[in-house]
PDB file of N, CA, C, O and CB in Angstrom:
ATOM      1  N   TYR A   1    -108.060 293.815 293.137  1.00  0.00           N
ATOM      2  CA  TYR A   1    -107.662 294.708 294.154  1.00  0.00           C
ATOM      3  C   TYR A   1    -108.466 294.175 295.412  1.00  0.00           C
ATOM      4  O   TYR A   1    -109.305 293.288 295.566  1.00  0.00           O
ATOM      5  CB  TYR A   1    -107.972 296.271 293.756  1.00  0.00           C
ATOM      6  N   THR A   2    -107.826 295.131 296.279  1.00  0.00           N
ATOM      7  CA  THR A   2    -107.704 294.496 297.739  1.00  0.00           C
ATOM      8  C   THR A   2    -108.601 295.877 298.524  1.00  0.00           C
ATOM      9  O   THR A   2    -108.581 297.048 298.146  1.00  0.00           O
ATOM     10  CB  THR A   2    -105.684 294.208 298.377  1.00  0.00           C
ATOM     11  N   GLU A   3    -109.493 295.199 299.916  1.00  0.00           N
ATOM     12  CA  GLU A   3    -109.858 296.215 300.332  1.00  0.00           C
ATOM     13  C   GLU A   3    -109.269 297.886 300.978  1.00  0.00           C
ATOM     14  O   GLU A   3    -109.893 298.868 301.378  1.00  0.00           O
ATOM     15  CB  GLU A   3    -110.360 295.608 300.923  1.00  0.00           C
ATOM     16  N   ILE A   4    -107.915 297.619 300.843  1.00  0.00           N
ATOM     17  CA  ILE A   4    -106.810 299.030 300.843  1.00  0.00           C
ATOM     18  C   ILE A   4    -107.044 300.069 300.028  1.00  0.00           C
ATOM     19  O   ILE A   4    -107.151 301.285 300.189  1.00  0.00           O
ATOM     20  CB  ILE A   4    -105.386 298.745 300.422  1.00  0.00           C
ATOM     21  N   GLU A   5    -107.113 299.168 298.916  1.00  0.00           N
ATOM     22  CA  GLU A   5    -107.357 299.980 297.380  1.00  0.00           C
ATOM     23  C   GLU A   5    -108.692 300.286 297.186  1.00  0.00           C
ATOM     24  O   GLU A   5    -108.921 301.140 296.329  1.00  0.00           O
ATOM     25  CB  GLU A   5    -106.955 299.108 296.023  1.00  0.00           C
ATOM     26  N   VAL A   6    -109.743 299.738 297.846  1.00  0.00           N
ATOM     27  CA  VAL A   6    -110.855 300.159 297.523  1.00  0.00           C
ATOM     28  C   VAL A   6    -111.258 301.390 298.764  1.00  0.00           C
ATOM     29  O   VAL A   6    -112.195 302.148 298.514  1.00  0.00           O
ATOM     30  CB  VAL A   6    -111.805 298.852 297.369  1.00  0.00           C
ATOM     31  N   SER A   7    -110.702 301.494 299.739  1.00  0.00           N
ATOM     32  CA  SER A   7    -110.616 302.369 300.721  1.00  0.00           C
ATOM     33  C   SER A   7    -110.047 303.612 300.048  1.00  0.00           C
ATOM     34  O   SER A   7    -110.736 304.632 300.052  1.00  0.00           O
ATOM     35  CB  SER A   7    -109.819 301.836 301.871  1.00  0.00           C
ATOM     36  N   GLN A   8    -108.784 303.612 299.440  1.00  0.00           N
ATOM     37  CA  GLN A   8    -108.156 304.319 298.820  1.00  0.00           C
ATOM     38  C   GLN A   8    -108.709 304.998 297.811  1.00  0.00           C
ATOM     39  O   GLN A   8    -108.621 306.226 297.843  1.00  0.00           O
ATOM     40  CB  GLN A   8    -107.329 303.784 298.537  1.00  0.00           C
ATOM     41  N   ALA A   9    -109.284 304.456 296.883  1.00  0.00           N
ATOM     42  CA  ALA A   9    -110.044 305.128 295.817  1.00  0.00           C
ATOM     43  C   ALA A   9    -111.391 306.093 296.639  1.00  0.00           C
ATOM     44  O   ALA A   9    -111.390 307.306 296.431  1.00  0.00           O
ATOM     45  CB  ALA A   9    -110.670 303.788 294.666  1.00  0.00           C
ATOM     46  N   LEU A  10    -112.204 305.649 297.311  1.00  0.00           N
ATOM     47  CA  LEU A  10    -112.773 305.949 297.933  1.00  0.00           C
ATOM     48  C   LEU A  10    -112.795 307.462 299.176  1.00  0.00           C
ATOM     49  O   LEU A  10    -113.728 308.054 299.719  1.00  0.00           O
ATOM     50  CB  LEU A  10    -112.754 304.897 298.113  1.00  0.00           C
ATOM     51  N   ASN A  11    -111.499 307.615 299.223  1.00  0.00           N
ATOM     52  CA  ASN A  11    -111.118 308.602 299.910  1.00  0.00           C
ATOM     53  C   ASN A  11    -110.799 309.663 298.726  1.00  0.00           C
ATOM     54  O   ASN A  11    -111.113 310.852 298.770  1.00  0.00           O
ATOM     55  CB  ASN A  11    -109.970 308.198 300.890  1.00  0.00           C
ATOM     56  N   ALA A  12    -110.153 309.058 297.716  1.00  0.00           N
ATOM     57  CA  ALA A  12    -110.377 310.054 296.340  1.00  0.00           C
ATOM     58  C   ALA A  12    -111.433 310.587 296.096  1.00  0.00           C
ATOM     59  O   ALA A  12    -111.453 311.817 296.031  1.00  0.00           O
ATOM     60  CB  ALA A  12    -110.219 309.517 295.148  1.00  0.00           C
ATOM     61  N   ILE A  13    -112.429 309.959 295.921  1.00  0.00           N
ATOM     62  CA  ILE A  13    -113.602 309.962 295.630  1.00  0.00           C
ATOM     63  C   ILE A  13    -114.258 311.134 296.326  1.00  0.00           C
ATOM     64  O   ILE A  13    -114.821 311.947 295.594  1.00  0.00           O
ATOM     65  CB  ILE A  13    -114.115 308.743 295.887  1.00  0.00           C
ATOM     66  N   ILE A  14    -114.269 311.342 297.633  1.00  0.00           N
ATOM     67  CA  ILE A  14    -114.480 312.066 298.642  1.00  0.00           C
ATOM     68  C   ILE A  14    -113.552 313.444 298.418  1.00  0.00           C
ATOM     69  O   ILE A  14    -114.086 314.544 298.557  1.00  0.00           O
ATOM     70  CB  ILE A  14    -114.197 311.215 299.898  1.00  0.00           C
ATOM     71  N   ASN A  15    -112.468 313.355 298.147  1.00  0.00           N
ATOM     72  CA  ASN A  15    -111.699 314.358 297.871  1.00  0.00           C
ATOM     73  C   ASN A  15    -111.798 315.395 296.434  1.00  0.00           C
ATOM     74  O   ASN A  15    -111.281 316.508 296.335  1.00  0.00           O
ATOM     75  CB  ASN A  15    -110.536 313.707 297.967  1.00  0.00           C
ATOM     76  N   GLY A  16    -112.463 314.811 295.575  1.00  0.00           N
ATOM     77  CA  GLY A  16    -113.213 315.462 294.360  1.00  0.00           C
ATOM     78  C   GLY A  16    -112.638 314.214 293.216  1.00  0.00           C
ATOM     79  O   GLY A  16    -113.278 314.152 292.166  1.00  0.00           O
ATOM     80  N   THR A  17    -111.849 313.555 293.332  1.00  0.00           N
ATOM     81  CA  THR A  17    -111.704 312.914 291.997  1.00  0.00           C
ATOM     82  C   THR A  17    -112.768 312.105 291.631  1.00  0.00           C
ATOM     83  O   THR A  17    -113.297 311.418 292.505  1.00  0.00           O
ATOM     84  CB  THR A  17    -110.555 312.128 291.903  1.00  0.00           C
ATOM     85  N   SER A  18    -113.277 312.057 290.201  1.00  0.00           N
ATOM     86  CA  SER A  18    -114.498 311.417 289.830  1.00  0.00           C
ATOM     87  C   SER A  18    -114.128 310.115 290.041  1.00  0.00           C
ATOM     88  O   SER A  18    -113.000 309.643 290.183  1.00  0.00           O
ATOM     89  CB  SER A  18    -115.030 311.688 288.441  1.00  0.00           C
ATOM     90  N   VAL A  19    -115.792 309.294 290.047  1.00  0.00           N
ATOM     91  CA  VAL A  19    -115.310 308.191 290.065  1.00  0.00           C
ATOM     92  C   VAL A  19    -114.725 307.231 288.843  1.00  0.00           C
ATOM     93  O   VAL A  19    -114.183 306.127 288.878  1.00  0.00           O
ATOM     94  CB  VAL A  19    -116.147 307.734 290.628  1.00  0.00           C
ATOM     95  N   ASN A  20    -114.993 307.937 287.972  1.00  0.00           N
ATOM     96  CA  ASN A  20    -113.965 307.294 286.848  1.00  0.00           C
ATOM     97  C   ASN A  20    -112.919 306.878 286.853  1.00  0.00           C
ATOM     98  O   ASN A  20    -112.467 305.737 286.756  1.00  0.00           O
ATOM     99  CB  ASN A  20    -113.673 307.842 286.062  1.00  0.00           C
ATOM    100  N   LYS A  21    -112.264 308.346 287.035  1.00  0.00           N
ATOM    101  CA  LYS A  21    -110.836 308.398 286.945  1.00  0.00           C
ATOM    102  C   LYS A  21    -110.225 307.226 288.357  1.00  0.00           C
ATOM    103  O   LYS A  21    -109.371 306.343 288.270  1.00  0.00           O
ATOM    104  CB  LYS A  21    -110.339 310.269 287.124  1.00  0.00           C
ATOM    105  N   ALA A  22    -110.880 307.571 289.336  1.00  0.00           N
ATOM    106  CA  ALA A  22    -110.346 306.593 290.411  1.00  0.00           C
ATOM    107  C   ALA A  22    -110.893 305.236 289.909  1.00  0.00           C
ATOM    108  O   ALA A  22    -110.342 304.459 290.689  1.00  0.00           O
ATOM    109  CB  ALA A  22    -110.883 306.957 292.027  1.00  0.00           C
ATOM    110  N   SER A  23    -111.696 304.434 289.019  1.00  0.00           N
ATOM    111  CA  SER A  23    -111.730 303.111 288.769  1.00  0.00           C
ATOM    112  C   SER A  23    -111.083 303.019 287.932  1.00  0.00           C
ATOM    113  O   SER A  23    -110.519 301.937 288.098  1.00  0.00           O
ATOM    114  CB  SER A  23    -112.731 302.522 288.577  1.00  0.00           C
ATOM    115  N   ILE A  24    -110.650 303.564 286.831  1.00  0.00           N
ATOM    116  CA  ILE A  24    -110.254 302.894 285.715  1.00  0.00           C
ATOM    117  C   ILE A  24    -108.442 303.574 285.496  1.00  0.00           C
ATOM    118  O   ILE A  24    -107.659 302.826 284.910  1.00  0.00           O
ATOM    119  CB  ILE A  24    -111.535 303.274 284.336  1.00  0.00           C
ATOM    120  N   LYS A  25    -108.037 304.648 285.882  1.00  0.00           N
ATOM    121  CA  LYS A  25    -106.782 305.088 285.857  1.00  0.00           C
ATOM    122  C   LYS A  25    -106.172 304.483 287.398  1.00  0.00           C
ATOM    123  O   LYS A  25    -105.031 304.024 287.332  1.00  0.00           O
ATOM    124  CB  LYS A  25    -106.786 306.800 285.609  1.00  0.00           C
ATOM    125  N   TRP A  26    -106.763 304.458 288.592  1.00  0.00           N
ATOM    126  CA  TRP A  26    -105.356 304.635 289.162  1.00  0.00           C
ATOM    127  C   TRP A  26    -105.761 302.882 289.976  1.00  0.00           C
ATOM    128  O   TRP A  26    -104.888 302.216 290.533  1.00  0.00           O
ATOM    129  CB  TRP A  26    -105.004 306.485 290.441  1.00  0.00           C
ATOM    130  N   TRP A  27    -106.670 302.605 289.900  1.00  0.00           N
ATOM    131  CA  TRP A  27    -106.693 301.395 291.478  1.00  0.00           C
ATOM    132  C   TRP A  27    -107.444 300.086 290.254  1.00  0.00           C
ATOM    133  O   TRP A  27    -107.189 298.907 290.501  1.00  0.00           O
ATOM    134  CB  TRP A  27    -108.368 302.122 293.548  1.00  0.00           C
ATOM    135  N   ALA A  28    -107.998 300.296 289.471  1.00  0.00           N
ATOM    136  CA  ALA A  28    -108.546 299.125 288.206  1.00  0.00           C
ATOM    137  C   ALA A  28    -109.714 298.705 289.211  1.00  0.00           C
ATOM    138  O   ALA A  28    -109.778 297.501 289.462  1.00  0.00           O
ATOM    139  CB  ALA A  28    -107.229 297.506 287.607  1.00  0.00           C
ATOM    140  N   ILE A  29    -110.376 299.307 289.642  1.00  0.00           N
ATOM    141  CA  ILE A  29    -111.622 298.658 290.487  1.00  0.00           C
ATOM    142  C   ILE A  29    -112.712 298.813 289.763  1.00  0.00           C
ATOM    143  O   ILE A  29    -112.895 299.932 289.283  1.00  0.00           O
ATOM    144  CB  ILE A  29    -111.938 299.268 291.883  1.00  0.00           C
ATOM    145  N   PRO A  30    -113.501 297.965 289.556  1.00  0.00           N
ATOM    146  CA  PRO A  30    -115.059 298.414 288.739  1.00  0.00           C
ATOM    147  C   PRO A  30    -115.658 299.811 289.254  1.00  0.00           C
ATOM    148  O   PRO A  30    -115.438 300.349 290.340  1.00  0.00           O
ATOM    149  CB  PRO A  30    -116.420 297.161 289.108  1.00  0.00           C
ATOM    150  N   ARG A  31    -116.195 300.112 288.558  1.00  0.00           N
ATOM    151  CA  ARG A  31    -117.069 301.347 288.947  1.00  0.00           C
ATOM    152  C   ARG A  31    -118.256 301.008 289.271  1.00  0.00           C
ATOM    153  O   ARG A  31    -118.760 302.098 289.543  1.00  0.00           O
ATOM    154  CB  ARG A  31    -117.233 302.337 287.965  1.00  0.00           C
ATOM    155  N   LEU A  32    -119.210 300.068 289.458  1.00  0.00           N
ATOM    156  CA  LEU A  32    -120.325 299.838 289.859  1.00  0.00           C
ATOM    157  C   LEU A  32    -119.162 299.382 291.369  1.00  0.00           C
ATOM    158  O   LEU A  32    -119.113 300.199 292.288  1.00  0.00           O
ATOM    159  CB  LEU A  32    -121.492 298.700 288.817  1.00  0.00           C
ATOM    160  N   THR A  33    -118.612 298.533 291.434  1.00  0.00           N
ATOM    161  CA  THR A  33    -118.080 298.450 292.934  1.00  0.00           C
ATOM    162  C   THR A  33    -117.820 299.592 293.789  1.00  0.00           C
ATOM    163  O   THR A  33    -117.927 299.535 295.014  1.00  0.00           O
ATOM    164  CB  THR A  33    -116.879 297.824 292.958  1.00  0.00           C
ATOM    165  N   LEU A  34    -117.446 300.727 293.083  1.00  0.00           N
ATOM    166  CA  LEU A  34    -117.322 301.971 293.817  1.00  0.00           C
ATOM    167  C   LEU A  34    -118.305 302.563 293.934  1.00  0.00           C
ATOM    168  O   LEU A  34    -118.370 303.124 295.028  1.00  0.00           O
ATOM    169  CB  LEU A  34    -116.551 302.786 293.416  1.00  0.00           C
ATOM    170  N   ARG A  35    -119.304 302.745 293.179  1.00  0.00           N
ATOM    171  CA  ARG A  35    -120.558 303.198 293.332  1.00  0.00           C
ATOM    172  C   ARG A  35    -121.648 302.484 294.373  1.00  0.00           C
ATOM    173  O   ARG A  35    -122.449 303.110 295.067  1.00  0.00           O
ATOM    174  CB  ARG A  35    -121.019 303.180 292.047  1.00  0.00           C
ATOM    175  N   ASN A  36    -121.530 301.318 294.336  1.00  0.00           N
ATOM    176  CA  ASN A  36    -122.114 300.416 295.514  1.00  0.00           C
ATOM    177  C   ASN A  36    -121.303 301.011 296.545  1.00  0.00           C
ATOM    178  O   ASN A  36    -121.935 301.961 297.007  1.00  0.00           O
ATOM    179  CB  ASN A  36    -121.933 298.675 295.402  1.00  0.00           C
ATOM    180  N   ARG A  37    -120.039 300.860 297.187  1.00  0.00           N
ATOM    181  CA  ARG A  37    -119.460 301.077 298.291  1.00  0.00           C
ATOM    182  C   ARG A  37    -119.997 302.603 298.769  1.00  0.00           C
ATOM    183  O   ARG A  37    -119.939 302.870 299.970  1.00  0.00           O
ATOM    184  CB  ARG A  37    -117.917 300.881 298.076  1.00  0.00           C
ATOM    185  N   ILE A  38    -120.464 303.495 297.922  1.00  0.00           N
ATOM    186  CA  ILE A  38    -120.350 305.024 298.491  1.00  0.00           C
ATOM    187  C   ILE A  38    -122.222 304.853 298.591  1.00  0.00           C
ATOM    188  O   ILE A  38    -122.859 305.801 299.051  1.00  0.00           O
ATOM    189  CB  ILE A  38    -119.419 306.611 297.104  1.00  0.00           C
ATOM    190  N   ARG A  39    -122.713 303.996 298.273  1.00  0.00           N
ATOM    191  CA  ARG A  39    -124.371 303.913 298.407  1.00  0.00           C
ATOM    192  C   ARG A  39    -124.286 303.512 299.737  1.00  0.00           C
ATOM    193  O   ARG A  39    -125.140 303.890 300.539  1.00  0.00           O
ATOM    194  CB  ARG A  39    -125.326 302.792 297.372  1.00  0.00           C
ATOM    195  N   GLY A  40    -123.190 302.657 300.135  1.00  0.00           N
ATOM    196  CA  GLY A  40    -123.433 302.089 301.546  1.00  0.00           C
ATOM    197  C   GLY A  40    -123.310 300.622 301.226  1.00  0.00           C
ATOM    198  O   GLY A  40    -123.547 300.030 302.279  1.00  0.00           O
ATOM    199  N   HIS A  41    -123.077 299.849 300.368  1.00  0.00           N
ATOM    200  CA  HIS A  41    -123.006 298.429 300.276  1.00  0.00           C
ATOM    201  C   HIS A  41    -121.579 298.034 300.980  1.00  0.00           C
ATOM    202  O   HIS A  41    -120.734 298.923 300.876  1.00  0.00           O
ATOM    203  CB  HIS A  41    -123.134 297.942 298.678  1.00  0.00           C
ATOM    204  N   GLN A  42    -121.137 296.772 301.728  1.00  0.00           N
ATOM    205  CA  GLN A  42    -120.655 296.158 302.614  1.00  0.00           C
ATOM    206  C   GLN A  42    -119.980 295.290 301.276  1.00  0.00           C
ATOM    207  O   GLN A  42    -120.611 295.128 300.231  1.00  0.00           O
ATOM    208  CB  GLN A  42    -121.674 295.553 303.842  1.00  0.00           C
ATOM    209  N   ASN A  43    -118.750 294.827 301.474  1.00  0.00           N
ATOM    210  CA  ASN A  43    -117.804 294.062 300.406  1.00  0.00           C
ATOM    211  C   ASN A  43    -118.396 292.737 300.983  1.00  0.00           C
ATOM    212  O   ASN A  43    -118.930 292.753 302.092  1.00  0.00           O
ATOM    213  CB  ASN A  43    -115.866 294.294 300.480  1.00  0.00           C
ATOM    214  N   ARG A  44    -118.305 291.541 300.217  1.00  0.00           N
ATOM    215  CA  ARG A  44    -118.545 290.555 300.020  1.00  0.00           C
ATOM    216  C   ARG A  44    -118.503 289.747 301.415  1.00  0.00           C
ATOM    217  O   ARG A  44    -119.469 289.222 301.968  1.00  0.00           O
ATOM    218  CB  ARG A  44    -117.811 290.240 299.017  1.00  0.00           C
ATOM    219  N   SER A  45    -117.027 289.768 301.904  1.00  0.00           N
ATOM    220  CA  SER A  45    -117.304 288.679 302.933  1.00  0.00           C
ATOM    221  C   SER A  45    -117.786 289.374 304.379  1.00  0.00           C
ATOM    222  O   SER A  45    -117.883 288.580 305.314  1.00  0.00           O
ATOM    223  CB  SER A  45    -115.868 287.741 303.153  1.00  0.00           C
ATOM    224  N   LEU A  46    -118.131 290.929 304.687  1.00  0.00           N
ATOM    225  CA  LEU A  46    -118.852 291.448 305.348  1.00  0.00           C
ATOM    226  C   LEU A  46    -120.546 291.185 305.287  1.00  0.00           C
ATOM    227  O   LEU A  46    -121.333 291.075 306.227  1.00  0.00           O
ATOM    228  CB  LEU A  46    -118.428 292.563 305.134  1.00  0.00           C
ATOM    229  N   GLY A  47    -120.717 291.147 304.278  1.00  0.00           N
ATOM    230  CA  GLY A  47    -122.336 291.002 303.992  1.00  0.00           C
ATOM    231  C   GLY A  47    -122.763 289.672 303.699  1.00  0.00           C
ATOM    232  O   GLY A  47    -123.921 289.445 303.346  1.00  0.00           O
ATOM    233  N   PHE A  48    -121.938 288.817 303.819  1.00  0.00           N
ATOM    234  CA  PHE A  48    -122.886 287.423 304.343  1.00  0.00           C
ATOM    235  C   PHE A  48    -122.086 286.943 305.682  1.00  0.00           C
ATOM    236  O   PHE A  48    -122.211 285.735 305.884  1.00  0.00           O
ATOM    237  CB  PHE A  48    -122.915 285.907 303.003  1.00  0.00           C
ATOM    238  N   THR A  49    -121.427 287.523 306.473  1.00  0.00           N
ATOM    239  CA  THR A  49    -121.060 287.037 307.438  1.00  0.00           C
ATOM    240  C   THR A  49    -122.209 286.026 308.557  1.00  0.00           C
ATOM    241  O   THR A  49    -121.985 285.079 309.311  1.00  0.00           O
ATOM    242  CB  THR A  49    -120.482 288.194 307.923  1.00  0.00           C
ATOM    243  N   GLU A  50    -123.136 286.583 308.292  1.00  0.00           N
ATOM    244  CA  GLU A  50    -124.354 286.033 309.394  1.00  0.00           C
ATOM    245  C   GLU A  50    -124.459 284.672 308.904  1.00  0.00           C
ATOM    246  O   GLU A  50    -124.532 283.733 309.697  1.00  0.00           O
ATOM    247  CB  GLU A  50    -126.021 286.871 309.353  1.00  0.00           C
ATOM    248  N   LEU A  51    -124.475 284.442 307.175  1.00  0.00           N
ATOM    249  CA  LEU A  51    -124.359 283.265 306.343  1.00  0.00           C
ATOM    250  C   LEU A  51    -123.576 282.009 306.773  1.00  0.00           C
ATOM    251  O   LEU A  51    -123.923 280.851 306.543  1.00  0.00           O
ATOM    252  CB  LEU A  51    -123.812 283.684 305.186  1.00  0.00           C
ATOM    253  N   GLN A  52    -122.176 282.513 307.606  1.00  0.00           N
ATOM    254  CA  GLN A  52    -121.099 281.272 307.360  1.00  0.00           C
ATOM    255  C   GLN A  52    -121.182 280.761 308.762  1.00  0.00           C
ATOM    256  O   GLN A  52    -121.343 281.283 309.865  1.00  0.00           O
ATOM    257  CB  GLN A  52    -119.354 281.711 306.844  1.00  0.00           C
ATOM    258  N   ARG A  53    -120.984 279.325 308.228  1.00  0.00           N
ATOM    259  CA  ARG A  53    -121.057 278.692 309.572  1.00  0.00           C
ATOM    260  C   ARG A  53    -119.897 278.884 311.204  1.00  0.00           C
ATOM    261  O   ARG A  53    -120.069 278.777 312.418  1.00  0.00           O
ATOM    262  CB  ARG A  53    -120.973 277.251 309.034  1.00  0.00           C
ATOM    263  N   LEU A  54    -118.806 279.193 310.329  1.00  0.00           N
ATOM    264  CA  LEU A  54    -118.155 279.656 311.723  1.00  0.00           C
ATOM    265  C   LEU A  54    -118.077 281.325 311.707  1.00  0.00           C
ATOM    266  O   LEU A  54    -118.414 282.092 310.805  1.00  0.00           O
ATOM    267  CB  LEU A  54    -116.466 278.948 311.911  1.00  0.00           C
ATOM    268  N   ASN A  55    -117.674 281.534 312.650  1.00  0.00           N
ATOM    269  CA  ASN A  55    -117.476 283.432 313.002  1.00  0.00           C
ATOM    270  C   ASN A  55    -116.230 283.486 312.901  1.00  0.00           C
ATOM    271  O   ASN A  55    -115.601 282.429 312.966  1.00  0.00           O
ATOM    272  CB  ASN A  55    -117.916 284.214 314.629  1.00  0.00           C
ATOM    273  N   PRO A  56    -115.727 284.396 312.766  1.00  0.00           N
ATOM    274  CA  PRO A  56    -114.244 285.234 312.301  1.00  0.00           C
ATOM    275  C   PRO A  56    -113.307 284.274 313.336  1.00  0.00           C
ATOM    276  O   PRO A  56    -112.451 283.523 312.867  1.00  0.00           O
ATOM    277  CB  PRO A  56    -114.154 287.378 312.765  1.00  0.00           C
ATOM    278  N   TRP A  57    -113.602 284.394 315.069  1.00  0.00           N
ATOM    279  CA  TRP A  57    -112.821 284.132 315.936  1.00  0.00           C
ATOM    280  C   TRP A  57    -112.854 282.284 315.746  1.00  0.00           C
ATOM    281  O   TRP A  57    -111.951 281.488 316.007  1.00  0.00           O
ATOM    282  CB  TRP A  57    -113.322 284.912 317.377  1.00  0.00           C
ATOM    283  N   GLN A  58    -113.851 282.091 315.354  1.00  0.00           N
ATOM    284  CA  GLN A  58    -113.263 280.367 314.910  1.00  0.00           C
ATOM    285  C   GLN A  58    -112.479 279.937 313.635  1.00  0.00           C
ATOM    286  O   GLN A  58    -111.760 278.984 313.336  1.00  0.00           O
ATOM    287  CB  GLN A  58    -114.521 279.388 314.707  1.00  0.00           C
ATOM    288  N   GLU A  59    -112.892 280.949 313.078  1.00  0.00           N
ATOM    289  CA  GLU A  59    -111.834 280.662 311.249  1.00  0.00           C
ATOM    290  C   GLU A  59    -110.548 280.922 311.723  1.00  0.00           C
ATOM    291  O   GLU A  59    -109.727 280.133 311.252  1.00  0.00           O
ATOM    292  CB  GLU A  59    -112.126 282.021 309.578  1.00  0.00           C
ATOM    293  N   ASN A  60    -110.075 281.760 312.499  1.00  0.00           N
ATOM    294  CA  ASN A  60    -108.968 282.320 312.565  1.00  0.00           C
ATOM    295  C   ASN A  60    -108.127 281.309 313.377  1.00  0.00           C
ATOM    296  O   ASN A  60    -106.900 281.279 313.285  1.00  0.00           O
ATOM    297  CB  ASN A  60    -109.099 283.675 313.091  1.00  0.00           C
ATOM    298  N   ARG A  61    -109.040 280.246 314.405  1.00  0.00           N
ATOM    299  CA  ARG A  61    -108.359 279.575 315.230  1.00  0.00           C
ATOM    300  C   ARG A  61    -108.086 278.324 314.311  1.00  0.00           C
ATOM    301  O   ARG A  61    -106.942 277.907 314.133  1.00  0.00           O
ATOM    302  CB  ARG A  61    -109.081 279.375 316.584  1.00  0.00           C
ATOM    303  N   LEU A  62    -109.451 277.620 313.607  1.00  0.00           N
ATOM    304  CA  LEU A  62    -108.772 276.986 312.474  1.00  0.00           C
ATOM    305  C   LEU A  62    -107.787 277.110 311.171  1.00  0.00           C
ATOM    306  O   LEU A  62    -107.492 276.290 310.301  1.00  0.00           O
ATOM    307  CB  LEU A  62    -109.482 276.692 312.123  1.00  0.00           C
ATOM    308  N   VAL A  63    -107.412 278.426 311.384  1.00  0.00           N
ATOM    309  CA  VAL A  63    -106.619 278.436 310.079  1.00  0.00           C
ATOM    310  C   VAL A  63    -105.163 278.422 311.075  1.00  0.00           C
ATOM    311  O   VAL A  63    -104.111 277.927 310.669  1.00  0.00           O
ATOM    312  CB  VAL A  63    -106.952 280.016 308.815  1.00  0.00           C
ATOM    313  N   LYS A  64    -105.288 278.923 312.147  1.00  0.00           N
ATOM    314  CA  LYS A  64    -103.725 278.672 313.057  1.00  0.00           C
ATOM    315  C   LYS A  64    -103.313 277.150 313.007  1.00  0.00           C
ATOM    316  O   LYS A  64    -102.255 276.785 312.494  1.00  0.00           O
ATOM    317  CB  LYS A  64    -103.874 279.088 314.926  1.00  0.00           C
ATOM    318  N   TRP A  65    -104.471 276.060 313.731  1.00  0.00           N
ATOM    319  CA  TRP A  65    -104.452 275.163 313.899  1.00  0.00           C
ATOM    320  C   TRP A  65    -103.927 274.216 312.551  1.00  0.00           C
ATOM    321  O   TRP A  65    -103.105 273.302 312.620  1.00  0.00           O
ATOM    322  CB  TRP A  65    -105.521 275.100 314.458  1.00  0.00           C
ATOM    323  N   ILE A  66    -104.593 274.665 311.384  1.00  0.00           N
ATOM    324  CA  ILE A  66    -103.948 274.033 310.236  1.00  0.00           C
ATOM    325  C   ILE A  66    -102.685 274.333 309.780  1.00  0.00           C
ATOM    326  O   ILE A  66    -102.003 273.544 309.127  1.00  0.00           O
ATOM    327  CB  ILE A  66    -104.634 274.185 309.251  1.00  0.00           C
ATOM    328  N   ARG A  67    -102.332 275.486 310.110  1.00  0.00           N
ATOM    329  CA  ARG A  67    -100.868 275.909 309.926  1.00  0.00           C
ATOM    330  C   ARG A  67     -99.554 275.238 310.443  1.00  0.00           C
ATOM    331  O   ARG A  67     -98.430 275.226 309.941  1.00  0.00           O
ATOM    332  CB  ARG A  67    -100.801 277.094 310.438  1.00  0.00           C
ATOM    333  N   ILE A  68    -100.055 274.655 311.656  1.00  0.00           N
ATOM    334  CA  ILE A  68     -99.524 273.785 312.886  1.00  0.00           C
ATOM    335  C   ILE A  68     -98.502 272.760 311.982  1.00  0.00           C
ATOM    336  O   ILE A  68     -97.852 271.881 312.548  1.00  0.00           O
ATOM    337  CB  ILE A  68    -100.967 272.833 313.873  1.00  0.00           C
TER     338      ILE A  68
END
């Protein structure tokens, strides 16, 4: 599942869809993931940014350099 799908599922939950229905029927996102996001947890890539050696700008520059 993608971050966009998680956002869509969270919007559906905010609009009244149950967590179970949103996780199982529509987006196949684990219920625990949706519950944690509702409780304010960040996704893994955002949650560990301070532990990464490269900041996002440096990482993007490196990716562009590798693709050349």
